[in-house]
N, CA, C, O and the ligand as a Tripos MOL2 file, in Angstrom:
@<TRIPOS>MOLECULE
protein
  309   307    78     0     0
PROTEIN
NO_CHARGES

@<TRIPOS>ATOM
      1 N          27.3290  103.9360   83.7410 N.3       1 MET1
      2 CA         28.4370  104.6740   83.1310 C.3       1 MET1
      3 C          29.4030  105.1720   84.2090 C.2       1 MET1
      4 O          28.9960  105.5880   85.2940 O.2       1 MET1
      5 N          30.6650  105.1160   83.8810 N.am      2 LEU2
      6 CA         31.6900  105.5770   84.8330 C.3       2 LEU2
      7 C          31.5880  107.0790   85.0460 C.2       2 LEU2
      8 O          31.1310  107.8200   84.1760 O.2       2 LEU2
      9 N          32.0160  107.5030   86.1990 N.am      3 LYS3
     10 CA         32.1580  108.9340   86.4520 C.3       3 LYS3
     11 C          33.5710  109.3490   86.0440 C.2       3 LYS3
     12 O          34.4730  108.5160   85.9640 O.2       3 LYS3
     13 N          33.7510  110.6390   85.7880 N.am      4 CYS4
     14 CA         35.0630  111.1460   85.3710 C.3       4 CYS4
     15 C          36.1440  110.7690   86.3990 C.2       4 CYS4
     16 O          37.2640  110.4030   86.0410 O.2       4 CYS4
     17 N          35.7850  110.8670   87.6470 N.am      5 ARG5
     18 CA         36.7390  110.5730   88.7080 C.3       5 ARG5
     19 C          37.1840  109.1060   88.6500 C.2       5 ARG5
     20 O          38.3620  108.8010   88.8320 O.2       5 ARG5
     21 N          36.2380  108.2120   88.3990 N.am      6 GLU6
     22 CA         36.5730  106.7990   88.2910 C.3       6 GLU6
     23 C          37.4460  106.5440   87.0600 C.2       6 GLU6
     24 O          38.3750  105.7350   87.0850 O.2       6 GLU6
     25 N          37.1210  107.2490   86.0050 N.am      7 PHE7
     26 CA         37.9000  107.1120   84.7790 C.3       7 PHE7
     27 C          39.3590  107.5170   85.0110 C.2       7 PHE7
     28 O          40.2850  106.7810   84.6690 O.2       7 PHE7
     29 N          39.5380  108.6980   85.5960 N.am      8 THR8
     30 CA         40.8970  109.1930   85.7750 C.3       8 THR8
     31 C          41.6870  108.3320   86.7660 C.2       8 THR8
     32 O          42.8970  108.1540   86.6280 O.2       8 THR8
     33 N          40.9780  107.8050   87.7640 N.am      9 GLN9
     34 CA         41.6820  106.9600   88.7360 C.3       9 GLN9
     35 C          42.1320  105.6450   88.1210 C.2       9 GLN9
     36 O          43.1430  105.0770   88.5330 O.2       9 GLN9
     37 N          41.3790  105.1580   87.1310 N.am     10 ALA10
     38 CA         41.7120  103.8710   86.5260 C.3      10 ALA10
     39 C          42.5560  104.0300   85.2680 C.2      10 ALA10
     40 O          43.0490  103.0420   84.7220 O.2      10 ALA10
     41 N          42.7280  105.2780   84.8000 N.am     11 ALA11
     42 CA         43.3550  105.5150   83.4960 C.3      11 ALA11
     43 C          44.7820  104.9580   83.4050 C.2      11 ALA11
     44 O          45.1510  104.3670   82.3900 O.2      11 ALA11
     45 N          45.5720  105.1420   84.4460 N.am     12 ASP12
     46 CA         46.9600  104.6780   84.3590 C.3      12 ASP12
     47 C          47.0310  103.1410   84.3340 C.2      12 ASP12
     48 O          47.9230  102.5530   83.7230 O.2      12 ASP12
     49 N          46.0660  102.5160   85.0140 N.am     13 ARG13
     50 CA         45.9910  101.0580   84.9900 C.3      13 ARG13
     51 C          45.6370  100.5690   83.5820 C.2      13 ARG13
     52 O          46.1460   99.5530   83.1080 O.2      13 ARG13
     53 N          44.7530  101.3220   82.9350 N.am     14 MET14
     54 CA         44.3660  100.9550   81.5790 C.3      14 MET14
     55 C          45.5620  101.0700   80.6320 C.2      14 MET14
     56 O          45.7750  100.2120   79.7750 O.2      14 MET14
     57 N          46.3420  102.1470   80.8000 N.am     15 LEU15
     58 CA         47.5080  102.3320   79.9370 C.3      15 LEU15
     59 C          48.5410  101.2320   80.1830 C.2      15 LEU15
     60 O          49.3060  100.8830   79.2830 O.2      15 LEU15
     61 N          48.5610  100.6960   81.3770 N.am     16 ASP16
     62 CA         49.4610   99.5860   81.6990 C.3      16 ASP16
     63 C          48.9760   98.2660   81.1240 C.2      16 ASP16
     64 O          49.7150   97.2820   81.0840 O.2      16 ASP16
     65 N          47.7140   98.2570   80.6750 N.am     17 GLY17
     66 CA         47.1190   97.0240   80.1780 C.3      17 GLY17
     67 C          46.6720   96.1110   81.3060 C.2      17 GLY17
     68 O          46.3700   94.9370   81.0940 O.2      17 GLY17
     69 N          46.6340   96.6720   82.5100 N.am     18 ASP18
     70 CA         46.2750   95.8990   83.6960 C.3      18 ASP18
     71 C          44.7840   96.0610   83.9740 C.2      18 ASP18
     72 O          44.3900   96.6390   84.9860 O.2      18 ASP18
     73 N          43.9600   95.5440   83.0620 N.am     19 MET19
     74 CA         42.5390   95.7830   83.1990 C.3      19 MET19
     75 C          41.7390   94.6920   82.4890 C.2      19 MET19
     76 O          42.1000   94.2600   81.3940 O.2      19 MET19
     77 N          40.6500   94.2510   83.1220 N.am     20 ARG20
     78 CA         39.8080   93.2430   82.4890 C.3      20 ARG20
     79 C          39.0010   93.8430   81.3530 C.2      20 ARG20
     80 O          38.7610   95.0500   81.3070 O.2      20 ARG20
     81 N          38.5890   92.9850   80.4440 N.am     21 LEU21
     82 CA         37.8620   93.4310   79.2520 C.3      21 LEU21
     83 C          36.6170   94.2390   79.6150 C.2      21 LEU21
     84 O          36.3400   95.2840   79.0250 O.2      21 LEU21
     85 N          35.8750   93.7320   80.5970 N.am     22 ARG22
     86 CA         34.6330   94.3990   80.9980 C.3      22 ARG22
     87 C          34.8930   95.8430   81.4510 C.2      22 ARG22
     88 O          34.1690   96.7700   81.0870 O.2      22 ARG22
     89 N          35.9450   95.9980   82.2510 N.am     23 GLU23
     90 CA         36.2820   97.3200   82.7740 C.3      23 GLU23
     91 C          36.8140   98.2170   81.6410 C.2      23 GLU23
     92 O          36.5450   99.4170   81.5840 O.2      23 GLU23
     93 N          37.5630   97.5910   80.7660 N.am     24 ARG24
     94 CA         38.1240   98.3180   79.6230 C.3      24 ARG24
     95 C          37.0010   98.8670   78.7330 C.2      24 ARG24
     96 O          37.0880   99.9870   78.2300 O.2      24 ARG24
     97 N          35.9690   98.0800   78.5510 N.am     25 LEU25
     98 CA         34.8280   98.5150   77.7410 C.3      25 LEU25
     99 C          34.1010   99.6880   78.4060 C.2      25 LEU25
    100 O          33.6680  100.6250   77.7360 O.2      25 LEU25
    101 N          33.9770   99.6200   79.7230 N.am     26 ALA26
    102 CA         33.3320  100.7180   80.4560 C.3      26 ALA26
    103 C          34.1530  101.9920   80.3130 C.2      26 ALA26
    104 O          33.6040  103.0850   80.1730 O.2      26 ALA26
    105 N          35.4730  101.8380   80.3490 N.am     27 MET27
    106 CA         36.3730  102.9790   80.1780 C.3      27 MET27
    107 C          36.1980  103.5590   78.7750 C.2      27 MET27
    108 O          36.1100  104.7720   78.5880 O.2      27 MET27
    109 N          36.1520  102.6670   77.8100 N.am     28 ARG28
    110 CA         36.0410  103.0750   76.4150 C.3      28 ARG28
    111 C          34.7430  103.8510   76.1870 C.2      28 ARG28
    112 O          34.7180  104.8560   75.4770 O.2      28 ARG28
    113 N          33.6730  103.3630   76.8040 N.am     29 LEU29
    114 CA         32.3620  103.9940   76.6680 C.3      29 LEU29
    115 C          32.3960  105.4110   77.2390 C.2      29 LEU29
    116 O          31.8810  106.3530   76.6370 O.2      29 LEU29
    117 N          33.0030  105.5390   78.3930 N.am     30 HIS30
    118 CA         33.1090  106.8720   78.9950 C.3      30 HIS30
    119 C          33.9770  107.7710   78.1100 C.2      30 HIS30
    120 O          33.6550  108.9360   77.8770 O.2      30 HIS30
    121 N          35.0580  107.2140   77.6360 N.am     31 TRP31
    122 CA         36.0020  107.9500   76.7930 C.3      31 TRP31
    123 C          35.3040  108.5000   75.5430 C.2      31 TRP31
    124 O          35.5710  109.6200   75.1100 O.2      31 TRP31
    125 N          34.4050  107.6880   74.9750 N.am     32 LEU32
    126 CA         33.6990  108.1040   73.7690 C.3      32 LEU32
    127 C          32.7590  109.2820   74.0260 C.2      32 LEU32
    128 O          32.5260  110.1100   73.1450 O.2      32 LEU32
    129 N          32.2260  109.3430   75.2450 N.am     33 HIS33
    130 CA         31.2160  110.3550   75.5400 C.3      33 HIS33
    131 C          31.7650  111.5860   76.2510 C.2      33 HIS33
    132 O          31.0730  112.5970   76.3690 O.2      33 HIS33
    133 N          32.9930  111.5040   76.7180 N.am     34 CYS34
    134 CA         33.4940  112.5730   77.5740 C.3      34 CYS34
    135 C          34.7730  113.1810   76.9990 C.2      34 CYS34
    136 O          35.8420  112.5750   77.0740 O.2      34 CYS34
    137 N          34.6600  114.3600   76.4350 N.am     35 HIS35
    138 CA         35.8440  114.9740   75.8290 C.3      35 HIS35
    139 C          36.8630  115.4020   76.8780 C.2      35 HIS35
    140 O          38.0540  115.4910   76.5820 O.2      35 HIS35
    141 N          36.4130  115.6670   78.0920 N.am     36 VAL36
    142 CA         37.3560  116.0350   79.1550 C.3      36 VAL36
    143 C          38.2870  114.8570   79.4540 C.2      36 VAL36
    144 O          39.4960  115.0310   79.6040 O.2      36 VAL36
    145 N          37.7140  113.6730   79.5350 N.am     37 CYS37
    146 CA         38.5310  112.4960   79.8370 C.3      37 CYS37
    147 C          39.3560  112.0620   78.6280 C.2      37 CYS37
    148 O          40.4400  111.4990   78.7820 O.2      37 CYS37
    149 N          38.8470  112.3220   77.4400 N.am     38 ARG38
    150 CA         39.6710  112.0420   76.2530 C.3      38 ARG38
    151 C          40.9560  112.8500   76.3120 C.2      38 ARG38
    152 O          42.0480  112.3460   76.0490 O.2      38 ARG38
    153 N          40.7940  114.1180   76.6650 N.am     39 ARG39
    154 CA         41.9740  114.9840   76.7470 C.3      39 ARG39
    155 C          42.8660  114.5730   77.9300 C.2      39 ARG39
    156 O          44.0930  114.5990   77.8440 O.2      39 ARG39
    157 N          42.2170  114.2000   79.0180 N.am     40 TYR40
    158 CA         42.9850  113.7440   80.1820 C.3      40 TYR40
    159 C          43.8690  112.5580   79.7990 C.2      40 TYR40
    160 O          45.0540  112.5160   80.1300 O.2      40 TYR40
    161 N          43.2640  111.5940   79.0930 N.am     41 LEU41
    162 CA         43.9940  110.3890   78.7150 C.3      41 LEU41
    163 C          45.1420  110.7190   77.7590 C.2      41 LEU41
    164 O          46.2330  110.1590   77.8620 O.2      41 LEU41
    165 N          44.8770  111.6300   76.8380 N.am     42 ARG42
    166 CA         45.9190  112.0300   75.8960 C.3      42 ARG42
    167 C          47.0930  112.6760   76.6480 C.2      42 ARG42
    168 O          48.2580  112.3860   76.3770 O.2      42 ARG42
    169 N          46.7600  113.5430   77.5830 N.am     43 GLN43
    170 CA         47.8100  114.2220   78.3470 C.3      43 GLN43
    171 C          48.5570  113.2510   79.2520 C.2      43 GLN43
    172 O          49.7660  113.3670   79.4510 O.2      43 GLN43
    173 N          47.8120  112.2900   79.7950 N.am     44 LEU44
    174 CA         48.4460  111.2850   80.6560 C.3      44 LEU44
    175 C          49.4420  110.4470   79.8420 C.2      44 LEU44
    176 O          50.5470  110.1580   80.3020 O.2      44 LEU44
    177 N          49.0330  110.0660   78.6290 N.am     45 ARG45
    178 CA         49.9320  109.3070   77.7570 C.3      45 ARG45
    179 C          51.2040  110.0950   77.4610 C.2      45 ARG45
    180 O          52.3100  109.5570   77.5090 O.2      45 ARG45
    181 N          51.0280  111.3760   77.1540 N.am     46 GLN46
    182 CA         52.1820  112.2230   76.8440 C.3      46 GLN46
    183 C          53.0940  112.3370   78.0610 C.2      46 GLN46
    184 O          54.3190  112.2830   77.9500 O.2      46 GLN46
    185 N          52.4720  112.4950   79.2100 N.am     47 LEU47
    186 CA         53.2330  112.6150   80.4520 C.3      47 LEU47
    187 C          54.0340  111.3490   80.7170 C.2      47 LEU47
    188 O          55.2140  111.4130   81.0630 O.2      47 LEU47
    189 N          53.3950  110.2090   80.5560 N.am     48 LEU48
    190 CA         54.0580  108.9430   80.8320 C.3      48 LEU48
    191 C          55.2010  108.7020   79.8530 C.2      48 LEU48
    192 O          56.2170  108.0950   80.1940 O.2      48 LEU48
    193 N          55.0110  109.1900   78.6290 N.am     49 ARG49
    194 CA         56.0550  109.0280   77.6240 C.3      49 ARG49
    195 C          57.2540  109.9170   77.9450 C.2      49 ARG49
    196 O          58.4040  109.5190   77.7590 O.2      49 ARG49
    197 N          56.9720  111.1160   78.4260 N.am     50 SER50
    198 CA         58.0640  112.0640   78.6560 C.3      50 SER50
    199 C          58.7640  111.8340   79.9900 C.2      50 SER50
    200 O          59.9630  112.0830   80.1070 O.2      50 SER50
    201 N          58.0420  111.3670   80.9820 N.am     51 VAL51
    202 CA         58.6680  111.1140   82.2820 C.3      51 VAL51
    203 C          58.2700  109.7350   82.8100 C.2      51 VAL51
    204 O          57.4950  109.6360   83.7620 O.2      51 VAL51
    205 N          58.7940  108.6740   82.1980 N.am     52 PRO52
    206 CA         58.3890  107.3170   82.5690 C.3      52 PRO52
    207 C          58.7210  106.9670   84.0240 C.2      52 PRO52
    208 O          58.0430  106.1320   84.6220 O.2      52 PRO52
    209 N          59.7320  107.5810   84.5870 N.am     53 PHE53
    210 CA         60.1110  107.2420   85.9600 C.3      53 PHE53
    211 C          59.0610  107.7050   86.9680 C.2      53 PHE53
    212 O          59.0330  107.2560   88.1140 O.2      53 PHE53
    213 N          58.1940  108.6210   86.5090 N.am     54 MET54
    214 CA         57.1480  109.1060   87.4060 C.3      54 MET54
    215 C          55.9210  108.2060   87.3870 C.2      54 MET54
    216 O          54.9610  108.4270   88.1250 O.2      54 MET54
    217 N          55.9690  107.2060   86.5470 N.am     55 HIS55
    218 CA         54.7690  106.3900   86.3540 C.3      55 HIS55
    219 C          54.3850  105.6410   87.6290 C.2      55 HIS55
    220 O          55.1410  104.8240   88.1530 O.2      55 HIS55
    221 N          53.2180  105.9440   88.0890 N.am     56 GLY56
    222 CA         52.6780  105.2800   89.2720 C.3      56 GLY56
    223 C          51.2570  105.7390   89.4260 C.2      56 GLY56
    224 O          50.8260  106.6620   88.7340 O.2      56 GLY56
    225 N          50.5270  105.1270   90.3060 N.am     57 PRO57
    226 CA         49.1400  105.5610   90.4890 C.3      57 PRO57
    227 C          49.0960  107.0160   90.9390 C.2      57 PRO57
    228 O          49.8400  107.4180   91.8330 O.2      57 PRO57
    229 N          48.2290  107.7960   90.3200 N.am     58 ALA58
    230 CA         48.0880  109.1930   90.7140 C.3      58 ALA58
    231 C          47.3460  109.2650   92.0410 C.2      58 ALA58
    232 O          46.4020  108.5160   92.2880 O.2      58 ALA58
    233 N          47.7900  110.1730   92.8740 N.am     59 SER59
    234 CA         47.0840  110.3630   94.1360 C.3      59 SER59
    235 C          45.7900  111.1110   93.8840 C.2      59 SER59
    236 O          45.6210  111.7190   92.8270 O.2      59 SER59
    237 N          44.8790  111.0740   94.8390 N.am     60 ASP60
    238 CA         43.6180  111.8050   94.6990 C.3      60 ASP60
    239 C          43.8750  113.2800   94.4440 C.2      60 ASP60
    240 O          43.1710  113.9330   93.6740 O.2      60 ASP60
    241 N          44.8970  113.7810   95.1090 N.am     61 GLU61
    242 CA         45.2180  115.1980   94.9790 C.3      61 GLU61
    243 C          45.6640  115.5210   93.5550 C.2      61 GLU61
    244 O          45.2550  116.5290   92.9780 O.2      61 GLU61
    245 N          46.5150  114.6490   92.9940 N.am     62 GLU62
    246 CA         46.9880  114.8640   91.6210 C.3      62 GLU62
    247 C          45.8470  114.8060   90.6200 C.2      62 GLU62
    248 O          45.7740  115.6150   89.6950 O.2      62 GLU62
    249 N          44.9550  113.8360   90.8160 N.am     63 VAL63
    250 CA         43.8030  113.7080   89.9300 C.3      63 VAL63
    251 C          42.9450  114.9740   90.0090 C.2      63 VAL63
    252 O          42.4990  115.5010   88.9900 O.2      63 VAL63
    253 N          42.7280  115.4400   91.2130 N.am     64 ALA64
    254 CA         41.9100  116.6420   91.4100 C.3      64 ALA64
    255 C          42.5560  117.8420   90.7300 C.2      64 ALA64
    256 O          41.8690  118.6630   90.1230 O.2      64 ALA64
    257 N          43.8790  117.9400   90.8340 N.am     65 GLN65
    258 CA         44.5940  119.0540   90.2170 C.3      65 GLN65
    259 C          44.4630  119.0210   88.7090 C.2      65 GLN65
    260 O          44.2130  120.0480   88.0790 O.2      65 GLN65
    261 N          44.6330  117.8390   88.1280 N.am     66 VAL66
    262 CA         44.5420  117.7150   86.6700 C.3      66 VAL66
    263 C          43.1240  118.0360   86.1990 C.2      66 VAL66
    264 O          42.9350  118.7440   85.2100 O.2      66 VAL66
    265 N          42.1300  117.5090   86.9170 N.am     67 MET67
    266 CA         40.7470  117.7570   86.5210 C.3      67 MET67
    267 C          40.4170  119.2410   86.6110 C.2      67 MET67
    268 O          39.7360  119.7990   85.7500 O.2      67 MET67
    269 N          40.9110  119.8570   87.6630 N.am     68 GLN68
    270 CA         40.6620  121.2850   87.8470 C.3      68 GLN68
    271 C          41.3000  122.0660   86.6910 C.2      68 GLN68
    272 O          40.7050  122.9920   86.1400 O.2      68 GLN68
    273 N          42.5090  121.6710   86.3500 N.am     69 HIS69
    274 CA         43.2410  122.3040   85.2620 C.3      69 HIS69
    275 C          42.4670  122.1620   83.9520 C.2      69 HIS69
    276 O          42.3250  123.1270   83.2010 O.2      69 HIS69
    277 N          41.9720  120.9630   83.6840 N.am     70 LEU70
    278 CA         41.2400  120.7080   82.4450 C.3      70 LEU70
    279 C          39.9410  121.5110   82.3950 C.2      70 LEU70
    280 O          39.5920  122.0740   81.3570 O.2      70 LEU70
    281 N          39.2360  121.5600   83.5090 N.am     71 HIS71
    282 CA         37.9810  122.3020   83.5310 C.3      71 HIS71
    283 C          38.2500  123.7890   83.3590 C.2      71 HIS71
    284 O          37.4490  124.5160   82.7700 O.2      71 HIS71
    285 N          39.3810  124.2280   83.8770 N.am     72 HIS72
    286 CA         39.7520  125.6260   83.7220 C.3      72 HIS72
    287 C          40.0200  125.9320   82.2500 C.2      72 HIS72
    288 O          39.5810  126.9590   81.7310 O.2      72 HIS72
    289 N          40.7400  125.0390   81.5870 N.am     73 GLN73
    290 CA         41.0280  125.2010   80.1540 C.3      73 GLN73
    291 C          39.7360  125.2550   79.3600 C.2      73 GLN73
    292 O          39.5910  126.0300   78.4150 O.2      73 GLN73
    293 N          38.8040  124.4100   79.7710 N.am     74 GLU74
    294 CA         37.4940  124.3290   79.1410 C.3      74 GLU74
    295 C          36.8440  125.7120   79.0730 C.2      74 GLU74
    296 O          36.3240  126.1190   78.0350 O.2      74 GLU74
    297 N          36.8850  126.4160   80.1880 N.am     75 LYS75
    298 CA         36.2420  127.7200   80.2860 C.3      75 LYS75
    299 C          36.9240  128.7660   79.4190 C.2      75 LYS75
    300 O          36.2800  129.6770   78.9000 O.2      75 LYS75
    301 N          38.2400  128.6230   79.2670 N.am     76 SER76
    302 CA         38.9930  129.6490   78.5430 C.3      76 SER76
    303 C          38.9320  129.4420   77.0340 C.2      76 SER76
    304 O          39.4440  130.2720   76.2830 O.2      76 SER76
    305 N          38.3180  128.3550   76.5740 N.am     77 LEU77
    306 CA         38.2270  128.1030   75.1280 C.3      77 LEU77
    307 C          37.1570  128.9880   74.4870 C.2      77 LEU77
    308 O          36.9390  128.9150   73.2780 O.2      77 LEU77
    309 ZN         34.8650  111.9970   81.9300 Zn       78 ZN78
@<TRIPOS>BOND
     1     1     2 1
     2     2     3 1
     3     3     4 2
     4     3     5 am
     5     5     6 1
     6     6     7 1
     7     7     8 2
     8     7     9 am
     9     9    10 1
    10    10    11 1
    11    11    12 2
    12    11    13 am
    13    13    14 1
    14    14    15 1
    15    15    16 2
    16    15    17 am
    17    17    18 1
    18    18    19 1
    19    19    20 2
    20    19    21 am
    21    21    22 1
    22    22    23 1
    23    23    24 2
    24    23    25 am
    25    25    26 1
    26    26    27 1
    27    27    28 2
    28    27    29 am
    29    29    30 1
    30    30    31 1
    31    31    32 2
    32    31    33 am
    33    33    34 1
    34    34    35 1
    35    35    36 2
    36    35    37 am
    37    37    38 1
    38    38    39 1
    39    39    40 2
    40    39    41 am
    41    41    42 1
    42    42    43 1
    43    43    44 2
    44    43    45 am
    45    45    46 1
    46    46    47 1
    47    47    48 2
    48    47    49 am
    49    49    50 1
    50    50    51 1
    51    51    52 2
    52    51    53 am
    53    53    54 1
    54    54    55 1
    55    55    56 2
    56    55    57 am
    57    57    58 1
    58    58    59 1
    59    59    60 2
    60    59    61 am
    61    61    62 1
    62    62    63 1
    63    63    64 2
    64    63    65 am
    65    65    66 1
    66    66    67 1
    67    67    68 2
    68    67    69 am
    69    69    70 1
    70    70    71 1
    71    71    72 2
    72    71    73 am
    73    73    74 1
    74    74    75 1
    75    75    76 2
    76    75    77 am
    77    77    78 1
    78    78    79 1
    79    79    80 2
    80    79    81 am
    81    81    82 1
    82    82    83 1
    83    83    84 2
    84    83    85 am
    85    85    86 1
    86    86    87 1
    87    87    88 2
    88    87    89 am
    89    89    90 1
    90    90    91 1
    91    91    92 2
    92    91    93 am
    93    93    94 1
    94    94    95 1
    95    95    96 2
    96    95    97 am
    97    97    98 1
    98    98    99 1
    99    99   100 2
   100    99   101 am
   101   101   102 1
   102   102   103 1
   103   103   104 2
   104   103   105 am
   105   105   106 1
   106   106   107 1
   107   107   108 2
   108   107   109 am
   109   109   110 1
   110   110   111 1
   111   111   112 2
   112   111   113 am
   113   113   114 1
   114   114   115 1
   115   115   116 2
   116   115   117 am
   117   117   118 1
   118   118   119 1
   119   119   120 2
   120   119   121 am
   121   121   122 1
   122   122   123 1
   123   123   124 2
   124   123   125 am
   125   125   126 1
   126   126   127 1
   127   127   128 2
   128   127   129 am
   129   129   130 1
   130   130   131 1
   131   131   132 2
   132   131   133 am
   133   133   134 1
   134   134   135 1
   135   135   136 2
   136   135   137 am
   137   137   138 1
   138   138   139 1
   139   139   140 2
   140   139   141 am
   141   141   142 1
   142   142   143 1
   143   143   144 2
   144   143   145 am
   145   145   146 1
   146   146   147 1
   147   147   148 2
   148   147   149 am
   149   149   150 1
   150   150   151 1
   151   151   152 2
   152   151   153 am
   153   153   154 1
   154   154   155 1
   155   155   156 2
   156   155   157 am
   157   157   158 1
   158   158   159 1
   159   159   160 2
   160   159   161 am
   161   161   162 1
   162   162   163 1
   163   163   164 2
   164   163   165 am
   165   165   166 1
   166   166   167 1
   167   167   168 2
   168   167   169 am
   169   169   170 1
   170   170   171 1
   171   171   172 2
   172   171   173 am
   173   173   174 1
   174   174   175 1
   175   175   176 2
   176   175   177 am
   177   177   178 1
   178   178   179 1
   179   179   180 2
   180   179   181 am
   181   181   182 1
   182   182   183 1
   183   183   184 2
   184   183   185 am
   185   185   186 1
   186   186   187 1
   187   187   188 2
   188   187   189 am
   189   189   190 1
   190   190   191 1
   191   191   192 2
   192   191   193 am
   193   193   194 1
   194   194   195 1
   195   195   196 2
   196   195   197 am
   197   197   198 1
   198   198   199 1
   199   199   200 2
   200   199   201 am
   201   201   202 1
   202   202   203 1
   203   203   204 2
   204   203   205 am
   205   205   206 1
   206   206   207 1
   207   207   208 2
   208   207   209 am
   209   209   210 1
   210   210   211 1
   211   211   212 2
   212   211   213 am
   213   213   214 1
   214   214   215 1
   215   215   216 2
   216   215   217 am
   217   217   218 1
   218   218   219 1
   219   219   220 2
   220   219   221 am
   221   221   222 1
   222   222   223 1
   223   223   224 2
   224   223   225 am
   225   225   226 1
   226   226   227 1
   227   227   228 2
   228   227   229 am
   229   229   230 1
   230   230   231 1
   231   231   232 2
   232   231   233 am
   233   233   234 1
   234   234   235 1
   235   235   236 2
   236   235   237 am
   237   237   238 1
   238   238   239 1
   239   239   240 2
   240   239   241 am
   241   241   242 1
   242   242   243 1
   243   243   244 2
   244   243   245 am
   245   245   246 1
   246   246   247 1
   247   247   248 2
   248   247   249 am
   249   249   250 1
   250   250   251 1
   251   251   252 2
   252   251   253 am
   253   253   254 1
   254   254   255 1
   255   255   256 2
   256   255   257 am
   257   257   258 1
   258   258   259 1
   259   259   260 2
   260   259   261 am
   261   261   262 1
   262   262   263 1
   263   263   264 2
   264   263   265 am
   265   265   266 1
   266   266   267 1
   267   267   268 2
   268   267   269 am
   269   269   270 1
   270   270   271 1
   271   271   272 2
   272   271   273 am
   273   273   274 1
   274   274   275 1
   275   275   276 2
   276   275   277 am
   277   277   278 1
   278   278   279 1
   279   279   280 2
   280   279   281 am
   281   281   282 1
   282   282   283 1
   283   283   284 2
   284   283   285 am
   285   285   286 1
   286   286   287 1
   287   287   288 2
   288   287   289 am
   289   289   290 1
   290   290   291 1
   291   291   292 2
   292   291   293 am
   293   293   294 1
   294   294   295 1
   295   295   296 2
   296   295   297 am
   297   297   298 1
   298   298   299 1
   299   299   300 2
   300   299   301 am
   301   301   302 1
   302   302   303 1
   303   303   304 2
   304   303   305 am
   305   305   306 1
   306   306   307 1
   307   307   308 2
@<TRIPOS>SUBSTRUCTURE
     1 MET1         2 RESIDUE 1 A MET
     2 LEU2         6 RESIDUE 1 A LEU
     3 LYS3        10 RESIDUE 1 A LYS
     4 CYS4        14 RESIDUE 1 A CYS
     5 ARG5        18 RESIDUE 1 A ARG
     6 GLU6        22 RESIDUE 1 A GLU
     7 PHE7        26 RESIDUE 1 A PHE
     8 THR8        30 RESIDUE 1 A THR
     9 GLN9        34 RESIDUE 1 A GLN
    10 ALA10       38 RESIDUE 1 A ALA
    11 ALA11       42 RESIDUE 1 A ALA
    12 ASP12       46 RESIDUE 1 A ASP
    13 ARG13       50 RESIDUE 1 A ARG
    14 MET14       54 RESIDUE 1 A MET
    15 LEU15       58 RESIDUE 1 A LEU
    16 ASP16       62 RESIDUE 1 A ASP
    17 GLY17       66 RESIDUE 1 A GLY
    18 ASP18       70 RESIDUE 1 A ASP
    19 MET19       74 RESIDUE 1 A MET
    20 ARG20       78 RESIDUE 1 A ARG
    21 LEU21       82 RESIDUE 1 A LEU
    22 ARG22       86 RESIDUE 1 A ARG
    23 GLU23       90 RESIDUE 1 A GLU
    24 ARG24       94 RESIDUE 1 A ARG
    25 LEU25       98 RESIDUE 1 A LEU
    26 ALA26      102 RESIDUE 1 A ALA
    27 MET27      106 RESIDUE 1 A MET
    28 ARG28      110 RESIDUE 1 A ARG
    29 LEU29      114 RESIDUE 1 A LEU
    30 HIS30      118 RESIDUE 1 A HIS
    31 TRP31      122 RESIDUE 1 A TRP
    32 LEU32      126 RESIDUE 1 A LEU
    33 HIS33      130 RESIDUE 1 A HIS
    34 CYS34      134 RESIDUE 1 A CYS
    35 HIS35      138 RESIDUE 1 A HIS
    36 VAL36      142 RESIDUE 1 A VAL
    37 CYS37      146 RESIDUE 1 A CYS
    38 ARG38      150 RESIDUE 1 A ARG
    39 ARG39      154 RESIDUE 1 A ARG
    40 TYR40      158 RESIDUE 1 A TYR
    41 LEU41      162 RESIDUE 1 A LEU
    42 ARG42      166 RESIDUE 1 A ARG
    43 GLN43      170 RESIDUE 1 A GLN
    44 LEU44      174 RESIDUE 1 A LEU
    45 ARG45      178 RESIDUE 1 A ARG
    46 GLN46      182 RESIDUE 1 A GLN
    47 LEU47      186 RESIDUE 1 A LEU
    48 LEU48      190 RESIDUE 1 A LEU
    49 ARG49      194 RESIDUE 1 A ARG
    50 SER50      198 RESIDUE 1 A SER
    51 VAL51      202 RESIDUE 1 A VAL
    52 PRO52      206 RESIDUE 1 A PRO
    53 PHE53      210 RESIDUE 1 A PHE
    54 MET54      214 RESIDUE 1 A MET
    55 HIS55      218 RESIDUE 1 A HIS
    56 GLY56      222 RESIDUE 1 A GLY
    57 PRO57      226 RESIDUE 1 A PRO
    58 ALA58      230 RESIDUE 1 A ALA
    59 SER59      234 RESIDUE 1 A SER
    60 ASP60      238 RESIDUE 1 A ASP
    61 GLU61      242 RESIDUE 1 A GLU
    62 GLU62      246 RESIDUE 1 A GLU
    63 VAL63      250 RESIDUE 1 A VAL
    64 ALA64      254 RESIDUE 1 A ALA
    65 GLN65      258 RESIDUE 1 A GLN
    66 VAL66      262 RESIDUE 1 A VAL
    67 MET67      266 RESIDUE 1 A MET
    68 GLN68      270 RESIDUE 1 A GLN
    69 HIS69      274 RESIDUE 1 A HIS
    70 LEU70      278 RESIDUE 1 A LEU
    71 HIS71      282 RESIDUE 1 A HIS
    72 HIS72      286 RESIDUE 1 A HIS
    73 GLN73      290 RESIDUE 1 A GLN
    74 GLU74      294 RESIDUE 1 A GLU
    75 LYS75      298 RESIDUE 1 A LYS
    76 SER76      302 RESIDUE 1 A SER
    77 LEU77      306 RESIDUE 1 A LEU
    78 ZN78       309 GROUP 0 **** ****
């Protein structure tokens, strides 16, 4: 099973459709089991829709920031 970090790093590639079936299935499996990554993907989609010019691979730092933000939200629920 993929780790959250692997999921988030590959997420933008998946949204681009630049992914093999096998990898896509692994992503889907993680997505089904991980509500944090489900929300990450939803937010990433919204972000890409609202600011398409920013679309590019997220840096490690950006991924870490988003994950930290999501985990923080998790606690405040
Ligand atoms: Zn995850």
